[in-house]
C-alpha positions, 0 to 999 in steps of 0.5 A: 848667856846662863850666868848672865841670865842668872845674874838678872834673876838675882838683880830682879830679886834685889829690886823687888825687895828694894822696892818693897822694903827699902826705897822706890826709884823716883819716876824721873830717875827711871825715865833717865835710866830707861832712856839712856838704855834705849839709847845704848842698847834698845836702838842698837840691837835693831842696827843690824837689820841691813846685815840680817837682810843681806844674810837672808839674801834680801839685799844681794843686788843693787836694786834689792838694797834700794828696795830694802831701804825704801821699804824699811824707811818708808815702814818707820815714817808711816809709823810716825805719821800714824802716831802723829794722827791716830796715837791710840791706834798706835799704841794698840798695834804697837802692844800687839806686835811687841806681844809678838815680838817679845814672845818670839824670844821664847819660841823654840822652833820656827813653828812655835806661834801661839804659845810665844804670843801669849807669853809676850802679851803676859809680859806686856799686860802683867804690870797692869795688875799692881801698877795700874795708875804708873801704867796709865800714867805713862800711857797718857803721855801717848794718848789722852788720859780717858783712852789710856785709863780704858785700855789699862783697866782692859789690860788689868782684867785680861792679866788677871784671866792669863795668870793660869796660863803664866803659871803653866808656861813657867812649869813647862818651860822649867820641865822641858827647857831646863831650870835656867830658862824656867826660872828665868820666865818665872822671874820675868813675870813676878818682875812684871807684877811686882816691879814699877813698869819703867823698872821692869821694862829697863830689865826686860826690854834693855837688859834682856831682850836687847842684849840676848839679841845683840849676843845672838847676831854677834855669833849668827853674823859671824863678827870677828871682834866686838870692835868690828861688830860696834863699828857695824851697828854704829851708823843706824844707831846714829841715824835713829839717834838723829830720828829721836831728835826730830821726833822730839821736836814733833811731839814735845809739849812742855814737861822735859821728862814726859817728852823724852820718854814719849819720844823715845817710845814713840821712836822705838815703836816706829822702828820695830815695825820693820825690824820685827817684820825682817826678824820674824821673816829670817827666823822662819826661812833661815834654818841656820838662825834656829841652830845658832839660837839653840846653841846660844841658849842651850835650847832643844830644837823640835 
């Protein structure tokens, strides 16, 4: 993964340069690329949750299999209902759990909690520092404009307060985890600040978080070939895409790009709830998870 992440750092640098000195990618094209990659990478990175549950012993009997699917699907449906009935509350919850989930990418032991959450929070709120209007625009697709604007104002204030923490985390990562990991975090923070929010979401969620997780699962679940890996993830991916169509019908208004982006974000948020709880549980109870993760990222485990 080191070469891939160095390539992402280079891509990040190029995108920042292009955005400020050459041209800005239109919002509609950003939406198209983001939704396409969310469907092809974002959704599939959670499509192996049954295999994860099976490996950690949650589905070793018929009763447990049934219970797993009832709880998993129930959480997705409950999340969709709360998005429909209480969108602002749902957005807040989604941002908080995303901070936890994204931040876990930076944990180097099962007991590492606070620092990863703060890193995840920085990743999510730093875009509001220079792109307050764009973040407000995206959030206004999900909640009423006044609530979106008030939330982004608070996020922006908090983002400036957390800049020293971001600098410290970059220094700590560079010193203790190596130059690649240190510069990776630095360029993630720089990208979150300088890139348009949707472009940054493409870079981080789709090209880094999702691909890193898929690469990890390929090794941890011990698939022999990419074909076997692909086939195992296909059923839940297709079911999720079907759900996306249903979500689009429920939440659509009149603007195509707005409705597609809104529906995709809500679906990702809904399936993230059970996915996150499962992955965090697996991280904490399965020692082999951390051994495989260390080998993939070449990190020292405390």
